[in-house]
C-alpha positions as CSV (number, residue, x, y, z in Angstrom):
1,M,0.0,10.3,-5.0
2,K,-0.5,7.4,-7.3
3,L,-2.6,4.4,-5.8
4,L,-3.0,1.2,-7.9
5,M,-5.4,-0.9,-6.0
6,I,-6.2,-4.6,-6.4
7,Y,-8.5,-7.1,-4.7
8,C,-6.2,-10.4,-4.3
9,T,-7.9,-13.5,-3.3
10,R,-4.2,-14.2,-2.6
11,F,-1.3,-12.1,-2.1
12,A,2.3,-13.2,-1.1
13,Y,5.6,-11.8,-0.7
14,H,9.1,-12.7,0.3
15,P,11.9,-10.2,0.9
16,Q,14.5,-10.6,-1.7
17,I,17.0,-7.5,-2.1
18,K,17.0,-4.6,0.7
19,T,17.4,-1.4,-0.9
20,L,17.2,1.2,2.1
21,E,19.7,0.0,5.0
22,E,18.3,2.2,7.3
23,F,15.1,0.6,7.9
24,P,14.3,-2.6,9.8
25,D,15.6,-6.0,8.4
26,F,13.1,-8.8,7.4
27,T,13.5,-12.2,6.1
28,D,10.1,-13.9,6.4
29,G,7.5,-13.7,3.5
30,K,3.9,-13.6,4.5
31,V,0.6,-14.6,2.8
32,F,-2.9,-12.7,2.7
33,E,-6.2,-14.1,1.5
34,N,-8.9,-11.7,0.3
35,A,-7.2,-8.6,0.9
36,L,-7.0,-4.9,-0.8
37,V,-3.4,-4.7,-2.0
38,A,-2.5,-1.1,-2.4
39,F,0.6,-0.2,-4.6
40,I,1.7,3.3,-3.5
41,H,3.7,5.7,-5.0
42,A,4.3,9.0,-2.9
43,E,5.3,11.6,-4.8
44,E,7.7,14.4,-4.2
45,Q,4.8,17.5,-4.3
46,D,2.8,15.0,-1.5
47,E,5.5,16.1,1.0
48,E,4.1,19.7,1.0
49,D,0.8,18.5,2.7
50,M,1.1,15.1,4.3
51,K,-2.5,15.3,6.1
52,K,-4.2,15.9,2.7
53,V,-2.6,13.2,1.1
54,E,-3.0,11.0,4.0
55,T,-6.8,11.9,4.1
56,K,-7.4,11.3,0.6
57,M,-5.6,7.8,0.7
58,V,-7.6,6.7,3.8
59,K,-10.8,7.6,1.9
60,N,-9.9,5.8,-1.4
61,L,-8.5,2.8,0.8
62,K,-12.1,2.4,2.6
63,W,-14.1,3.0,-0.8
64,A,-12.4,0.4,-2.7
65,A,-12.4,-2.2,0.4
66,K,-16.3,-1.5,0.7
67,K,-16.6,-2.1,-2.9
68,N,-14.8,-5.3,-2.6
69,N,-16.8,-6.1,0.4
70,I,-13.5,-6.8,2.4
71,S,-12.0,-5.4,5.5
72,H,-8.3,-6.1,4.9
73,V,-5.9,-3.8,3.5
74,V,-2.1,-4.2,2.9
75,L,-0.2,-1.2,2.1
76,H,2.8,-1.7,-0.4
77,S,5.3,0.8,-1.4
78,F,5.6,0.6,-5.1
79,A,7.8,3.7,-6.5
80,H,7.2,2.8,-10.0
81,L,4.1,4.7,-10.8
82,A,5.3,8.3,-11.4
83,E,8.5,10.3,-12.2
84,T,9.2,11.9,-9.1
85,K,9.4,10.3,-5.7
86,A,9.0,11.5,-2.2
87,T,11.8,10.7,0.5
88,P,11.6,7.1,1.9
89,Y,11.2,8.8,5.6
90,F,8.1,10.8,4.3
91,T,6.5,7.6,2.5
92,K,7.1,5.4,5.5
93,E,5.8,8.0,7.8
94,L,2.7,8.3,5.5
95,F,2.2,4.4,5.5
96,D,2.1,4.5,9.4
97,K,-0.3,7.3,9.7
98,V,-2.7,5.6,7.2
99,E,-2.3,2.2,8.7
100,E,-3.2,3.6,12.2
101,R,-6.2,5.4,10.6
102,M,-7.5,2.1,9.1
103,K,-7.0,0.5,12.0
104,N,-9.0,2.9,14.0
105,A,-11.9,2.4,11.4
106,N,-12.0,-1.3,12.4
107,Y,-9.7,-2.5,9.0
108,Q,-7.1,-4.8,9.4
109,C,-4.4,-3.2,7.7
110,E,-0.8,-4.4,7.4
111,Q,2.4,-3.1,5.4
112,T,4.8,-4.9,3.3
113,P,8.6,-4.4,4.2
114,F,9.6,-1.0,3.5
115,G,12.6,-0.6,1.6
116,Y,12.9,-4.0,-0.3
117,F,12.4,-5.5,-3.6
118,L,10.0,-8.4,-2.9
119,D,8.8,-11.8,-4.6
120,I,5.4,-11.4,-5.0
121,D,2.5,-13.6,-6.0
122,V,-0.6,-12.1,-6.8
123,Q,-4.0,-13.8,-7.6
124,A,-6.7,-11.3,-8.4
125,P,-10.1,-12.0,-10.0
126,G,-11.4,-10.4,-12.9
127,V,-14.2,-8.4,-11.7
128,S,-15.0,-5.0,-12.4
129,Q,-14.0,-3.3,-8.8
130,A,-10.8,-5.4,-8.5
131,R,-8.4,-2.9,-9.9
132,I,-8.5,0.8,-9.3
133,F,-6.2,3.3,-10.0
134,K,-6.4,6.7,-8.5
135,A,-4.0,9.8,-8.8
136,F,-4.3,12.7,-6.4
């Protein structure tokens, strides 16, 4: 698992190209203010123990959100941080489980459209905890 977390004062996306036909269609974009955006790359070996990866991801997201004094987290699939990839079905299931756990812990948590290339707009302050990378 590769996890790049960026505290954004503004994060916006708009779906451009659908790359996975079996996932839902999206046409509308969205804008988030003051959110921790997690660029997530699930790797092939993560499929061996979803619960372990899920728990570590939730722990890291909570930690980074607290460091930035926010409670809004956006999960974004970004399969460009490692050489191997988990299957799309595993990754989407992992995202759904993490989103549910974050919501149960009183975080506002959302996902960007899965299976799309998105136009994105990232505005992030230049502070020490605004960009955090974890590999596990």
